[in-house]
N, C-alpha and C positions, 0 to 999 in steps of 0.2 A: 369640428368635428372628433367627438370623443370616440372610442372603442369600444364596441357593446357583445363584439365575440370573436371567435374566429374558428377558419374554418379549417377541417382536417390536412388541408394541399399549404396553409400556412398563414390567408390571407385574412387582414384586416375586414369587420365590420363595422363600420365607423355612425356615427348618423350625427348630425346638429345636436346641438343643448332643449333646445328649443322642445324637435322632434322627441329628443326621447321622455324630456317632462309631460307634453302629451300621453308621451305609449304609457312610462311609471302611470300617470295619476288613471284612468284610464281601461287598461287593460288586464285581462281577465282566462291567461295563461297560469296555465301549470305549475310549471313551470319557466318565469322571466324574466328575460335580458337586465344582468348587470353589466349597468357602468360599468370600467374599471381598469382608469386609464391612471398607470404607470408613467413615467421618465416623465413628470411633469418641469420639470430643467427645460427639455427641449422640445415643448409642446410649445406654438403657436400661438395660439390664446390665453393656454391655460397655464404658463408660466408665470404673470405672474400673482396667483393665488400663491403661493410663496411668500409672498408679504404677508400676507394677512396673519399668517400663524408662523411660533418657528416651535420646535419641541422641546417639553418640558426638560428641567438639568438634565434629569436620568438620564435621556435617552440625548441629548442633545448632541455628543463624540459617534462621529461619523469615523468607524474603523477604516473598513476600504479604501475610503479615499487620504483617510491621515495614510495608511502601507503602496497607498498605489497611488494618489497625488488625485486630483481636482479631475473629475471628467473620465476617470478610467472605474471607478464603482459601479456596479451591477441596478439596473430604472431600484430604487427605495425613495421615491412620495410619491406615491401615488392618493389618488381622487375616488370615489366609489360610491353611487345614488343605488339605492337597489328598493324597485318594489317587494312588499309584502310580499313573502312566499319565493324570493331570492337569494344567493347564496352560494358559499364559495364549499364546494366538496371540499372531507377530507385528505386532508396534502400534509405532506411535510414545507413549507420554504425552500426554497434551491442555494447553495451554497453555503448548508450549515450557520447561516444569518438570523439571528434573535430579531421580531420587530413589535416595535407597541400601534397597536388601531386604537385613534381616536371617534367617539363617534358623536358628530354634531346634530344628531338628528334623528328620533327613533329608535328603536331595542332591537336587537343583536342576539340572537339565541348560540351558543360557540360550546364550545365540546372540546376540551384539553389533551390532549391523553402522551406522556412521557415518554420517554425515547428505551422505552426497555428491549433485549435485545429477542424476546420470544414477542416484539413484536410483530410480524411480518407484517408487507404492503395487500399482502389477498386478506387478512386475519384481519385487521383494520376497515380495511376497507366490505369486510364483509362478503367479497363474493360469490363465500360457498352458502353464503343465506338470503342467496336473493333471489326472485318468484321470477317465471314466467314476465315480459311484461313490467317491470321495474327497470330501469335508465340507470344510465350514470350520472344522477342529476340532484343538488344537495337537496330540494322533497326529499326525492323517496329514501333516500339517505335519513336522513330525522323522523319521518315518520314511518318507514318500515323496518329499514337494514341494523337501527342502532338501535332500537329495541327491541330487536330479537340479540343483537349483540349481547345486551346487558338483564336479559334474561337468558339465555345458555351460559353463560359467565359468570353468574352469578352477579349480588347486589357489588360495588365498589367498597371497597375493603373486604368481605368475605372470597371471591373468587379472583381468578389472575387479570383481573381486566382493570385496570386500577384508571383511575382520570379525573379533570376536573367538570361538570358542569354546569353551566351560569345564565343567568341574561347581560347583556353590558343594559345603558340608558344614560342616555343624555346627556357627555360633559365628564363622561367617565373615560379612560381608557381605560384597556386588554393587553399585558404584556405577554410575549408569543416567545417563552424559553426554542435554542436552536437546535431544532430535527425535533418536536413538540409538533409531535400531528396536531391539527386542530380542522376543526370545520362551521364555518355561521350559516342559521339563516337567518333570514331579516324576516319579523315579524314586522316591523306596521315599515311605513315605504319610510328608507334609512339613506342619512348622507356623515361621512363620514373620511377619516384623511387618517393617512398609515405613514 
């Protein structure tokens, strides 16, 4: 069973891989469910996947494990499957961690924003730019809020907003430095590890 959502109460919604893959192939949801399984090392059925890959030499050092000892580091091995239009809303990773994300299949659209002092949470998330009916979801951010934020703040390099926007292709790895804001929209059905 794999995690695809979490309720406000903290209860995790889980489905079998077979059911999720069928859902991902045939869904027509506006905001599809994103399989985002963390803590692979403690997942009974998925931990064997950890033998199928290893981080490239630039990312193989795990400072949390070095400092805290094995088993005390926060979750840091994740497996992601997402249908087209799924993704993650703009956010910063917890505990000041840096992360890498490797696309196994499918393309991902990324927005990366440096952690500058003037970039407060409400500014980056564009709460002041949302219109009635627009929800706190990746597809709404990418389709509506992000274009408004760029228009108001001026094109990259000329206005207040500094950012990197790119498309990640299969086999490519993206590094998200510590405290950088980032969001992802899956342009295709995707599989990734991080």
